[in-house]
C-alpha positions as CSV (number, residue, x, y, z in Angstrom):
1,M,7.2,9.8,-64.4
2,T,10.2,9.6,-62.8
3,D,11.2,9.3,-59.4
4,T,13.2,12.0,-57.8
5,A,15.5,11.8,-54.9
6,R,14.3,13.2,-52.1
7,D,16.2,15.1,-49.3
8,D,14.6,14.4,-46.0
9,T,17.1,16.2,-44.0
10,T,15.2,19.5,-44.1
11,G,16.7,21.0,-40.7
12,P,20.1,22.1,-39.7
13,K,22.3,19.0,-39.0
14,R,23.3,19.0,-35.4
15,S,25.9,17.3,-33.8
16,A,25.6,14.4,-31.4
17,P,26.0,16.4,-28.2
18,A,23.4,18.8,-29.5
19,R,21.0,16.1,-30.3
20,L,21.5,14.5,-26.7
21,L,20.9,17.8,-25.3
22,I,17.6,18.4,-27.0
23,A,16.3,14.8,-26.1
24,A,17.3,15.5,-22.6
25,G,15.4,18.7,-22.4
26,H,12.3,16.8,-23.1
27,R,13.0,14.7,-20.2
28,W,13.8,17.6,-17.7
29,P,11.9,16.2,-14.8
30,T,13.8,13.0,-15.1
31,L,16.9,15.0,-14.8
32,L,15.7,17.0,-11.7
33,A,14.8,13.6,-10.2
34,V,18.0,12.2,-11.0
35,A,19.8,15.4,-9.5
36,L,17.5,15.3,-6.3
37,A,18.2,11.5,-5.6
38,V,21.7,11.9,-6.0
39,A,22.0,14.9,-3.6
40,T,19.5,13.1,-1.3
41,F,21.3,9.8,-1.1
42,A,24.8,10.5,-2.2
43,D,25.9,10.3,1.6
44,G,23.8,7.7,2.8
45,L,20.1,7.1,3.7
46,P,18.3,9.7,5.6
47,G,16.4,8.9,8.6
48,L,13.8,6.4,8.1
49,A,11.2,8.3,9.8
50,F,11.9,11.0,7.4
51,L,11.6,8.5,4.5
52,A,8.1,7.3,6.1
53,W,7.2,10.8,6.4
54,L,7.9,11.6,2.8
55,L,5.9,8.4,1.6
56,F,2.9,9.9,3.5
57,V,3.1,13.4,1.8
58,M,3.6,12.1,-1.5
59,P,-0.1,11.0,-1.9
60,V,-1.2,14.4,-0.1
61,C,0.7,16.3,-3.1
62,Y,-1.9,14.2,-5.7
63,L,-5.0,15.4,-3.4
64,L,-3.7,18.9,-3.4
65,F,-3.0,19.0,-7.3
66,G,-6.2,17.0,-8.2
67,A,-8.2,19.7,-6.1
68,A,-6.3,22.7,-7.6
69,R,-7.0,21.1,-11.3
70,G,-10.6,20.0,-10.8
71,E,-9.8,16.4,-11.4
72,F,-12.1,15.0,-9.0
73,R,-15.3,15.3,-10.9
74,P,-15.3,11.7,-12.4
75,R,-17.1,9.5,-10.3
76,G,-14.6,7.7,-7.8
77,A,-11.5,9.8,-8.6
78,L,-11.3,11.3,-5.1
79,A,-12.1,8.1,-3.5
80,R,-9.2,6.4,-5.6
81,Q,-6.6,9.3,-4.5
82,L,-7.9,8.8,-0.8
83,Y,-7.4,5.0,-1.1
84,G,-3.9,6.0,-2.0
85,L,-3.4,8.1,0.9
86,L,-4.7,5.3,3.1
87,A,-2.4,2.7,1.8
88,F,0.7,4.7,1.5
89,G,0.0,6.3,5.0
90,T,-0.4,3.0,6.4
91,V,2.7,1.3,4.9
92,A,4.4,4.6,6.5
93,L,2.8,4.0,10.1
94,L,4.0,0.4,10.0
95,A,7.3,1.2,9.0
96,L,7.8,3.4,12.2
97,A,6.7,0.4,14.3
98,L,8.9,-2.1,12.8
99,D,12.9,-2.5,13.4
100,D,15.1,-0.8,11.1
101,T,15.8,-3.7,9.1
102,L,12.2,-4.8,8.2
103,A,11.2,-0.8,7.9
104,R,13.6,-0.4,5.2
105,Y,12.2,-3.2,3.1
106,L,8.7,-2.1,3.9
107,L,9.6,1.6,2.9
108,A,11.1,0.2,-0.3
109,A,8.2,-1.6,-1.3
110,G,6.1,1.4,-0.4
111,W,8.3,3.9,-2.4
112,L,8.2,1.1,-5.2
113,G,4.4,1.1,-4.9
114,H,4.1,4.7,-5.1
115,A,6.3,4.7,-8.2
116,A,3.7,2.5,-9.9
117,W,1.1,4.8,-8.9
118,D,3.1,7.9,-10.4
119,F,3.6,5.6,-13.8
120,A,-0.3,5.0,-13.7
121,H,-0.9,8.7,-13.3
122,R,1.7,9.7,-16.0
123,R,-0.1,7.4,-18.7
124,T,-3.4,8.8,-17.8
125,G,-2.4,12.4,-17.7
126,R,-5.1,12.9,-14.9
127,V,-4.9,14.4,-11.3
128,V,-1.1,15.7,-11.5
129,P,0.8,17.3,-14.2
130,R,2.5,14.8,-16.3
131,A,5.8,16.3,-15.6
132,W,5.2,15.9,-11.9
133,S,4.4,12.1,-12.3
134,E,7.3,11.5,-14.2
135,W,9.4,13.5,-11.6
136,C,8.0,11.5,-8.6
137,C,8.2,8.1,-10.3
138,V,12.0,8.6,-10.8
139,V,12.5,9.9,-7.4
140,D,10.6,7.0,-5.9
141,L,12.3,4.3,-8.1
142,L,15.7,6.0,-7.1
143,G,14.7,6.2,-3.5
144,A,13.5,2.4,-3.4
145,V,16.8,1.4,-5.0
146,A,18.7,3.5,-2.6
147,L,16.7,2.1,0.4
148,L,17.8,-1.6,-0.7
149,A,21.4,-0.6,-1.5
150,L,22.6,1.4,1.2
151,A,21.3,-0.7,4.0
């Protein structure tokens, strides 16, 4: 038996920019999140009350997605989401009661915490669509960075 040369390039050859566009297409939630973050924070921070309100609304979206997708059947799934709502809502309310400097740090921590929440949901694929959790994770990370950097 003889070895024959194999040609593993069975598809059409693509240029580097074309390959980059194809790869970016798979990460469309990330690209949308970056665009939203740039549009939101390019001219400075929105009001801290608005950012606190968003921190409360984020877990509400998870509850709505979970209910619509029927994801609360496993024991404890709804309770975990309600604990998340309670935790992020508490951080948001506390931030409203603090002076702006402390509120900014607390909100940044809350947004980072929600990014971790999103990442966990992205890994499990439960409660929300993966595209949503990816998008939200990037928005949360960039929002937390903006809260710290644009102070």
